[in-house]
C-alpha positions as CSV (number, residue, x, y, z in Angstrom):
1,M,-9.0,3.9,12.7
2,I,-10.9,1.3,10.8
3,K,-9.3,-2.0,10.0
4,I,-9.6,-2.8,6.3
5,K,-10.6,-6.4,5.2
6,N,-8.5,-7.8,2.5
7,P,-11.2,-9.1,0.1
8,Y,-8.7,-11.0,-2.1
9,V,-7.8,-13.6,0.6
10,G,-9.0,-17.0,-0.6
11,M,-9.2,-15.9,-4.3
12,E,-7.7,-18.6,-6.5
13,G,-4.2,-17.5,-7.7
14,Y,-3.9,-14.6,-5.3
15,Q,-0.2,-14.3,-4.3
16,C,0.4,-10.5,-4.3
17,F,4.0,-9.9,-3.1
18,A,2.9,-6.9,-1.1
19,C,-0.4,-7.7,0.5
20,S,-1.2,-11.4,0.3
21,P,-1.0,-12.9,3.9
22,D,-0.4,-16.3,2.3
23,N,2.7,-15.3,0.3
24,E,5.4,-16.4,2.8
25,N,8.1,-14.6,0.7
26,G,6.0,-11.4,0.5
27,L,5.5,-8.3,2.7
28,Q,2.0,-9.4,4.0
29,M,0.8,-5.8,4.4
30,Q,-2.4,-5.0,6.3
31,F,-4.3,-1.7,6.1
32,K,-6.4,0.6,8.2
33,E,-8.3,3.7,7.2
34,D,-8.1,7.0,9.2
35,G,-10.0,9.8,7.6
36,E,-8.3,10.7,4.3
37,Y,-5.4,8.3,4.9
38,V,-4.8,4.7,4.3
39,I,-2.3,3.4,6.9
40,C,-0.1,0.3,7.3
41,D,2.0,-0.5,10.3
42,W,4.6,-3.0,9.1
43,E,7.5,-4.8,10.7
44,P,10.7,-5.1,8.6
45,R,12.6,-8.4,8.5
46,G,16.3,-8.7,8.4
47,F,16.5,-10.5,5.1
48,M,15.0,-7.4,3.4
49,Q,18.0,-5.3,4.1
50,G,20.3,-3.6,1.6
51,Y,23.2,-2.3,3.7
52,V,23.5,-3.9,7.1
53,N,20.4,-3.2,9.2
54,V,19.0,-0.8,6.6
55,L,15.7,-1.6,4.7
56,H,16.4,-2.0,1.0
57,G,15.1,1.0,-1.0
58,G,13.2,-1.3,-3.4
59,I,11.2,-2.7,-0.5
60,Q,10.5,0.9,0.7
61,A,9.3,1.8,-2.8
62,T,7.1,-1.3,-3.0
63,L,5.5,-0.5,0.4
64,M,4.6,3.0,-0.8
65,D,3.4,1.8,-4.2
66,E,1.2,-0.9,-2.7
67,I,-0.5,1.5,-0.2
68,G,-1.1,3.8,-3.2
69,S,-3.1,0.9,-4.9
70,W,-5.2,0.6,-1.7
71,V,-5.9,4.3,-1.7
72,V,-7.3,3.9,-5.3
73,Q,-9.4,0.9,-4.3
74,L,-10.8,2.5,-1.1
75,K,-11.1,6.2,-2.0
76,L,-11.9,6.0,-5.7
77,R,-13.8,2.7,-5.4
78,T,-12.1,1.1,-8.4
79,A,-8.7,-0.4,-9.3
80,G,-5.7,1.0,-11.1
81,M,-2.1,0.5,-12.0
82,T,1.0,2.5,-11.3
83,S,1.8,4.8,-14.1
84,K,4.6,6.8,-12.4
85,L,6.4,6.5,-9.0
86,S,8.8,9.1,-7.8
87,T,10.5,8.2,-4.5
88,K,12.7,10.4,-2.1
89,Y,14.8,8.5,0.4
90,L,15.4,10.9,3.3
91,K,16.9,8.7,6.1
92,P,18.0,5.1,6.4
93,V,15.2,2.8,7.6
94,P,16.4,0.4,10.3
95,V,15.3,-3.3,10.0
96,D,16.0,-4.0,13.7
97,K,14.2,-1.2,15.6
98,G,10.5,-2.2,15.3
99,A,7.5,-1.4,13.1
100,I,7.4,1.4,10.6
101,R,4.3,3.3,9.5
102,I,3.4,3.9,5.9
103,R,0.5,6.2,5.1
104,A,-0.9,7.6,1.9
105,K,-3.7,9.8,0.6
106,L,-5.3,10.9,-2.6
107,M,-4.1,14.3,-3.7
108,G,-6.3,14.7,-6.7
109,T,-7.7,13.3,-9.9
110,K,-7.7,14.3,-13.5
111,R,-9.8,12.2,-15.9
112,N,-8.6,8.6,-15.1
113,L,-5.4,9.6,-13.4
114,A,-5.1,9.7,-9.6
115,E,-2.3,11.5,-7.8
116,I,-1.3,10.0,-4.5
117,K,1.3,10.9,-1.9
118,A,2.8,8.3,0.5
119,E,5.0,8.7,3.5
120,L,7.1,6.1,5.3
121,F,8.0,6.8,8.9
122,C,10.8,5.1,10.9
123,P,10.1,3.4,14.2
124,D,11.1,6.7,16.0
125,G,8.4,8.6,14.1
126,N,10.7,10.5,11.8
127,L,9.8,10.8,8.1
128,C,12.3,8.5,6.3
129,A,10.9,8.3,2.7
130,E,8.1,9.7,0.6
131,A,6.7,9.0,-2.8
132,E,4.5,10.7,-5.3
133,M,2.5,8.4,-7.6
134,T,0.3,8.6,-10.5
135,Y,-2.2,5.7,-11.0
136,F,-4.1,5.0,-14.1
137,T,-7.5,4.1,-13.0
138,F,-10.1,1.9,-14.7
139,S,-13.9,2.1,-14.8
140,V,-15.5,-0.1,-12.1
141,K,-16.7,-2.5,-14.8
142,V,-13.2,-3.0,-16.3
143,A,-11.7,-3.2,-12.8
144,Q,-14.1,-6.0,-11.9
145,E,-13.7,-7.9,-15.1
146,R,-9.9,-7.6,-15.5
147,L,-8.5,-7.0,-12.0
148,N,-11.0,-8.9,-9.8
149,Y,-12.0,-5.7,-8.0
150,P,-14.7,-6.8,-5.6
151,G,-16.5,-3.5,-4.9
152,I,-16.1,-1.2,-1.9
153,Q,-18.4,-3.3,0.4
154,A,-16.0,-6.2,0.2
155,F,-13.3,-4.2,2.1
156,K,-15.5,-3.6,5.1
157,E,-15.8,-6.1,8.0
158,P,-19.3,-7.4,8.5
159,D,-21.4,-5.8,11.3
160,K,-21.6,-8.0,14.4
């Protein structure tokens, strides 16, 4: 697995709820790449629950939506926005049993639409939720000008 550098850190105004490490109220997701998958191991916090000790469904959807965005950035080398998100909740996700794993991969593209599938695994390894997403993708030029997309090299750690 290859650790992905978050190239937006330090950018003026960057406070993404899902991936900014500096947003103290956010999810502070970090990513790795493993073949066709983008992966995030993430620790739920108690205040993110819906029912007692169960991770809120909206947080689960946000985790899967965000990793979908990183799939677009890493695999398609551009940026995009969610056009459609369909989520299936299969099992309750505990907030008090340790880290969960979210993974996603590109399923296909048609013109400027990317189809992505994400899966969320409970700490015990069982599949607890999944999402199918459609992302509207932009040309690299538009992604750079409007969304601050820094280019694929910015996501890689420098050689030592």
